[in-house]
N, C-alpha and C positions, 0 to 999 in steps of 0.2 A: 685279592685275598678273600676267601669265603668267610662267613661268620664263624664257622666251626674252627677253621685254621686260626683265625684272629683270636678266638678265645684260648686256644692252645698256646699260641705265641705270647699273648698278653699275660696269661697266668704263669707261663714259664718264666718270663721276665720278673714278675712279681715275686715268685719264690726264689729265683736265683739271687736277686738282690736282697730280699727280705730275710731268707735263711742265711744268706751270705753275711749280712751285717751282724747277725747274732753270732755266727761262727767267728767272725773277725773280733768281736768284743769279748767272747768267753773262752775261746781256745787258747791254750798256752803257746807261747813263742810266735803268735801272730803280732804284727806291728800294731794292731788295734786292740790288743788284749787289755782288758780292764776298762774299756770305753764307757761302760755303764748304761743306765736306762735311757738317758737323753739321746745317746748315740743310736741305740737300738730303735727307739720310737721314731726318731727322725729318719733313720734309714728305711723303716717300714713305710712311712708316709711317702717318701720319695720313690720307693719301689712301686707303690700304687700309682704314683704320678707317671712313671715310666711305662708301666703296663697299659694304663689307660690311654696315654698319648698314642701308642702304637696300635692298639686294638680298637680304639674308639670309633674311627671312621668306618670300620667294617662290621663290627658286631655290637656296638654300644658299650663294649668293654665292661661287662658285668664282672668277670674274673672271680666270681663268688657264687656258689649255688644259692646262698641265702638271698643275695641281691636278685638273682633270677627269679626265685620263687616269690619274693616280695613284690617285684614289679608285675609278675603275672597275677598275683592275688589282687593287686591294685588296679588291674585292668590296663596296664601300660605295656604288656608283653604277652604274646600268644602262648597259651599253655602247651600247644603242640611243639614248641621249640624248647621247652624247659629241659627235657631229658638230653637232647643233643648238646645243649650248652653245658650241662653238668658233666657229661662224659668228657667234653673238650677241656673243661676246667680241671678235672681230675688228671687227665693226661698231662696237661701243662704243668700242674703242681708236681707230679711225679718226676717229670723231666728236669724241672728246676732243682728238686731234691737230689737227684742223681748227680747233677753237675756240681752242686755244693759238696756232696760226699767225696767226689774224686779231687776237687780243687783243694779242699781243706783236709785231705787224708792224713798228711804228715802231722798237721797240727792237732787233729783229733787223736791220733795215736800218742802224741806228746801230752795229752790232757788225761790225767788220772781219774778225775771226778766223773763218775757215770752220769750224774745229773747234768753236768755241763756238756757232756758228749751229746746227750739227747736234746738238750735245750736248743741247739741250733736247728733242729728239725721239726719238733712238734711241741704242743703246749702241755702243761701240767699245773696243778694248783700248788701254791706255796703252803696253804693250809687245806688239807683234803676234807671237804665238807660238802656233800653233793648239792644241797639246796642253795647255799650262798654261791657256790661255784657255778651252778646253772643260772642263777640270777645275774651273775656277772656277765655271762655270755649273752643272755637275753637283753640286758640293758645296753651293752656295747653295740650289739647288732641293731637293736631298735634305733639308737641314735644314728648309726650309719645309714640305714635304709630310709628312715623317716626324713632325714636331711636330703637324701638323694631325690625323693619324691618332689621336693620343692625347688629343684633346679633342673630336673630332667626334661621339662617341657619348655624351658626358656629359649628365646630366639634372639638373634643379633640383628637389630635394625630391620630394614625393608627386605633384606636378602633372605630372611627367615632361615638362616643357617642355624641348625640346632646346636645349642651349647651342650645340653644333656651330659653324656659321659664322654664326649669328644675331647679335643685338645684343650680348649678353655675349661671345660668341665673337669679336667684332670686336676686343676689347681684347687678348687674347693674340696673335692673328694680327698685329695692328699692331706689337706689341713684337717678334715674331719677324722681321718684315720689316725693322724698324729695326735690330736687332742684326746681321742678315745684311749690311745695308749698311755698318754700322760695322766689322764684322770681316772680311767676305769680298768687299766690293763694289769695292775699289780697283783690281784688275787689269782688270776689264771694264766696270764700271758696273752690275753685277748686274742683268741683265735678269730672270732667274729666271721669265720669263713670255713665251712666244712672241708672244702678242697685244700685250703692252706694247711689244715691240720692233718687230715687223713692221707693226702697224697704223700707227704714226707714221712708220716708215721708208718705207712706200709713199706716204703722204700727202706727206711732205717731198720725196721724189724726183719725184712727180707735179707738185707745184707749182713745183719748181725745174728741171723737165725742159728748158726752153728756155735755161737759163743754164749748167748744168753737171751732170754725172753723176759720182758718186763710186765709181769702179770698185772701189777698195780696200775700201770699206764693203760692197759687194755680195759681194765675195769672202769677207768675214767673216760675212755675214748668216746662214749656216747654223748657226753656233755658238749664237746665242740661241734656236734651235729645237731642235736635237739635244741640246744640253747640258741644258736644263730637262726635256725628255722623259725622257732617260736618268736624270737625278737622281730624277724622280718614280717611275720604274719600280724603281729600286734601293730607294727608300723603301718602296714597296708590297711588294717581295719581303722585305725585312727585317721589316716589320710582320707579314707572314704567318708568317714564321719564329718571331718572338718572341711572337706572340699565341696 
């Protein structure tokens, strides 16, 4: 598997399971309906685990443009590979969103609440206020990328097998994403990943284009891009200072 394909597949799994757990928890007539925030944050953490386990040996399993940019800014990833990784991540995220769209189609139609319909695909703030919303995404992504810097170079024994973002590295990164959701995810739904937000956002609005467009959500849509990238860059800067 090439790194490009690995990022597509890994991000596909991330979004299939991540958007899937939200749909399961918020759509009517699903057996998981009403599951709540603990179910959603746990599902997202394990979705990260699954994607990283599969893609890790081949691409390092970034699965997130902010992680890719942060690692490049910190000198741990070549800038020449950043754009191909981001393209792969966006493709994977869109494929994951398409799969959830069709799998939960009947349950989405049974759900009358527009907010819940879109919640399974992309993020939005509970209280719309650009500065705190942006800060939420900056801080959440900072925690993710800053923590990744501190285990991405670890080795196992004499074999020098990189833990990094591979199979063993999937365990700590899953816990990091889980605790970010539990602690910092409430204000915006913690995108902390531009592809995770924009891939499904594009798919949802393409498929719903003949029915309605959600102007307010597109006005907000810059925050899940700018916030994570800024958070990743701050993490890279502090890692450079402290290392």
